[in-house]
C-alpha positions as CSV (number, residue, x, y, z in Angstrom):
1,M,104.0,81.6,97.0
2,D,103.9,85.3,97.9
3,P,104.2,87.4,94.7
4,K,105.8,90.2,96.6
5,H,108.5,90.7,94.1
6,D,106.1,90.7,91.2
7,I,103.8,93.2,92.9
8,Q,106.7,95.5,93.6
9,R,107.9,95.2,89.9
10,A,104.3,96.0,88.7
11,A,104.1,99.0,91.1
12,D,107.5,100.3,89.8
13,L,106.3,100.0,86.2
14,I,103.1,102.0,86.9
15,R,104.8,104.6,89.1
16,N,107.4,105.3,86.3
17,A,105.0,105.2,83.4
18,R,104.3,108.2,81.3
19,H,100.8,106.9,80.4
20,A,99.4,103.9,82.2
21,V,95.9,102.4,81.6
22,A,94.0,99.4,82.9
23,L,91.9,96.8,81.1
24,T,89.4,95.0,83.3
25,G,87.1,92.0,82.8
26,A,84.5,90.1,84.8
27,G,87.1,88.7,87.2
28,I,87.6,92.1,88.9
29,S,83.9,92.0,90.0
30,T,83.6,88.4,91.2
31,P,84.8,89.5,94.7
32,S,81.8,91.8,94.7
33,G,79.5,88.8,94.2
34,I,79.0,89.0,90.5
35,P,79.8,85.8,88.6
36,D,82.1,85.8,85.7
37,F,81.3,84.1,82.4
38,R,83.9,81.4,81.8
39,S,85.1,80.0,85.1
40,P,85.0,76.2,84.7
41,S,82.5,75.5,87.5
42,S,80.7,78.8,88.1
43,G,80.8,80.8,84.9
44,L,77.5,82.0,83.5
45,W,78.2,80.3,80.2
46,T,78.7,76.9,81.9
47,W,75.0,76.1,82.0
48,V,73.5,78.1,79.2
49,D,74.2,78.7,75.5
50,P,75.1,82.5,75.3
51,M,73.8,82.6,71.7
52,A,70.4,81.4,72.9
53,V,69.9,84.0,75.5
54,A,72.4,86.9,75.0
55,S,72.6,87.4,71.2
56,I,70.7,90.2,69.5
57,W,69.0,87.6,67.2
58,A,67.7,85.7,70.2
59,F,66.6,88.9,72.0
60,R,64.6,90.0,69.0
61,A,63.0,86.6,68.6
62,R,62.4,85.8,72.4
63,P,63.2,88.7,74.7
64,E,61.6,86.9,77.5
65,A,64.4,84.3,77.4
66,F,67.0,87.0,77.9
67,Y,65.1,88.6,80.7
68,E,64.5,85.3,82.5
69,W,68.2,84.6,82.3
70,V,69.4,88.0,83.2
71,R,67.0,88.6,86.2
72,P,69.2,87.2,88.9
73,L,72.3,88.7,87.4
74,A,70.6,92.1,87.3
75,R,69.7,91.8,90.9
76,Q,73.3,90.9,91.8
77,M,74.7,93.9,89.8
78,R,72.2,96.3,91.4
79,D,73.1,95.2,94.9
80,A,76.9,94.8,94.4
81,R,79.4,97.2,95.9
82,P,82.9,98.0,94.7
83,N,85.6,95.7,96.1
84,P,89.2,96.6,97.0
85,A,90.3,96.0,93.4
86,H,88.0,98.6,92.1
87,R,89.0,101.0,94.8
88,A,92.7,100.4,94.1
89,L,92.3,101.4,90.5
90,A,90.4,104.5,91.5
91,Q,93.1,105.4,93.9
92,M,95.8,105.0,91.3
93,E,93.8,107.3,89.0
94,S,93.3,109.8,91.8
95,D,97.1,109.7,92.4
96,G,97.7,110.6,88.7
97,R,99.2,107.2,87.9
98,L,96.4,105.7,85.9
99,Q,95.0,107.6,82.9
100,A,92.0,105.4,82.0
101,V,90.1,102.2,82.8
102,I,88.9,100.2,79.8
103,T,86.4,97.7,81.0
104,Q,84.4,94.8,79.5
105,N,82.1,95.0,82.5
106,I,78.6,96.5,82.6
107,D,78.1,96.7,86.3
108,D,79.1,100.4,87.0
109,L,81.4,99.4,89.9
110,H,84.4,101.3,88.6
111,Q,82.4,104.5,88.7
112,K,80.9,103.7,92.1
113,A,84.5,103.2,93.4
114,G,85.5,106.6,92.2
115,S,87.1,106.0,88.8
116,K,86.4,109.0,86.5
117,R,87.8,107.9,83.1
118,V,86.0,104.7,82.3
119,L,85.6,103.3,78.8
120,E,82.8,100.7,78.8
121,V,83.4,98.8,75.6
122,H,80.5,96.4,76.2
123,G,77.9,99.0,77.2
124,H,76.1,99.5,80.5
125,L,72.8,99.1,82.3
126,R,72.2,102.8,83.0
127,E,70.0,103.2,79.9
128,A,67.7,101.1,77.7
129,T,66.5,101.6,74.2
130,C,63.1,100.8,72.7
131,L,63.4,98.4,69.7
132,R,60.3,99.9,68.1
133,C,60.6,103.7,68.4
134,Y,64.3,103.9,69.5
135,T,63.5,106.1,72.5
136,V,66.4,105.9,75.1
137,I,65.3,106.0,78.7
138,P,67.1,105.9,82.1
139,A,67.1,102.2,83.1
140,Q,67.2,102.1,86.9
141,A,63.5,102.4,87.6
142,M,62.8,99.9,84.7
143,L,65.3,97.4,86.1
144,D,63.9,97.7,89.7
145,R,60.4,97.0,88.4
146,F,61.7,94.1,86.3
147,I,63.7,92.6,89.2
148,A,60.5,92.9,91.4
149,D,57.9,91.5,89.0
150,G,59.8,89.6,86.3
151,Q,57.8,91.2,83.5
152,V,59.6,92.0,80.2
153,P,60.0,95.8,80.2
154,Q,58.1,97.7,77.6
155,C,58.2,101.3,76.2
156,S,55.2,103.5,76.4
157,C,54.7,102.8,72.6
158,G,54.5,99.1,73.4
159,G,57.9,98.1,72.1
160,I,60.4,96.0,74.0
161,L,63.0,97.8,75.9
162,K,66.6,96.5,75.5
163,P,69.3,97.5,78.1
164,N,72.2,99.4,76.4
165,V,74.6,96.4,76.8
166,I,76.3,94.9,73.8
167,M,74.9,91.5,72.9
168,F,76.5,88.9,70.7
169,G,76.0,90.0,67.1
170,E,76.0,93.7,67.9
171,M,78.7,96.2,67.1
172,L,80.6,97.8,70.0
173,P,80.0,101.5,70.5
174,V,82.3,102.9,67.9
175,D,83.4,106.1,69.8
176,I,84.3,104.1,72.9
177,L,86.1,101.4,71.0
178,L,88.2,103.9,69.0
179,E,89.1,105.7,72.2
180,A,90.1,102.4,73.8
181,E,92.3,101.6,70.9
182,R,93.8,105.1,71.1
183,Q,94.6,104.5,74.7
184,A,96.2,101.1,73.9
185,R,98.4,102.7,71.3
186,K,99.3,105.7,73.5
187,C,100.1,103.9,76.8
188,D,103.5,102.7,77.9
189,V,102.1,100.4,80.6
190,M,98.8,98.4,80.4
191,L,97.5,96.7,83.6
192,V,95.1,93.8,82.7
193,A,93.1,92.8,85.7
194,G,90.5,90.1,85.9
195,S,90.2,89.4,82.2
196,S,90.6,86.0,80.5
197,L,91.2,87.9,77.2
198,E,88.9,85.5,75.4
199,V,86.6,88.0,73.8
200,T,87.6,90.2,70.8
201,P,88.1,93.0,70.1
202,A,88.9,93.9,73.8
203,S,91.3,91.0,73.9
204,D,93.3,92.5,71.1
205,L,94.0,95.7,73.1
206,P,97.0,94.3,75.1
207,F,98.6,93.0,71.9
208,M,98.0,96.4,70.3
209,A,99.7,98.0,73.3
210,R,102.7,95.7,73.0
211,Q,103.0,96.4,69.3
212,H,103.4,100.1,70.3
213,G,106.0,99.4,72.9
214,A,104.0,99.2,76.1
215,Q,104.8,96.8,78.9
216,L,102.0,94.5,80.2
217,I,101.0,93.6,83.7
218,I,98.5,90.8,84.0
219,V,96.7,89.9,87.2
220,N,94.2,87.1,86.7
221,Y,93.5,83.8,88.4
222,Q,93.8,81.8,85.1
223,P,96.4,82.1,82.4
224,T,95.6,84.3,79.5
225,P,96.7,84.4,75.8
226,A,98.8,87.4,76.6
227,D,100.8,86.0,79.5
228,G,103.8,85.4,77.2
229,E,103.9,89.0,76.2
230,A,103.7,90.4,79.7
231,S,106.5,91.9,81.9
232,V,104.7,90.8,85.1
233,V,102.1,88.0,85.4
234,I,100.4,87.3,88.7
235,H,97.8,84.4,88.9
236,D,96.1,85.5,92.1
237,D,93.1,87.3,93.5
238,V,92.8,90.8,92.1
239,A,91.1,92.0,95.3
240,Q,94.2,91.0,97.2
241,I,96.9,92.0,94.7
242,L,95.7,95.4,93.3
243,P,95.4,97.1,96.7
244,R,99.0,96.1,97.6
245,M,100.1,97.3,94.2
246,A,98.3,100.7,94.6
247,S,99.8,101.1,98.1
248,L,103.3,100.6,96.7
249,V,102.6,103.0,93.9
250,R,101.4,105.7,96.4
251,R,104.3,105.0,98.8
252,G,106.8,105.6,95.9
253,R,105.0,108.8,95.1
254,I,105.2,110.1,98.7
255,T,108.9,109.2,98.8
256,M,109.6,111.1,95.6
257,L,107.6,114.1,96.9
258,R,109.9,114.2,100.0
């Protein structure tokens, strides 16, 4: 079924919003070739225990297990390019219709697409920190070497380098989380795109927005716990839906300018 009416309704909400924000998850990057975590047949957690490879306790005990698991994913993220969904969000921000993108992703694709105000609640791969001396270094050259040779990256002091992504058991970056919560309380429209809303505290943000009077738009292949709270729910491909939505938002803007 063509969700034309729902897309138009979502575009109207964004166009008429005083302060609209987006919350994105792994599903917005799957069209760029990056697998998500929880899809029944292809999710990264389908074949591996996340606590065994992606918790801070496991990393400290056996960093090689994390790096062995993450190597193909790191290559996919390095080589990935923004897809139409990323570009649509950047366009809506450029048009003044979207005030921020809150993302659970660590792939940098929102920034590569042109988004300026990106809140990365789960960290990023642009830097790494030594677990011995706590030196922070740019991570690109380190990741390129690791992808090429598979060796666990080490600091000049001999300590293990950990990418600045948030692992299970770690606290989220406080300043980023507080700003994301502020955006959730302030917005009057929140667009949730490509997130299963399974991981707290990011999954709490749409409910926080609703409690403060915001309307929710959810675009995700699978149902989410917040579907019942949303004004618009579209279970479809974000790379197909968001560009159409952004086009309608822009078309309304041009019409009003005339």
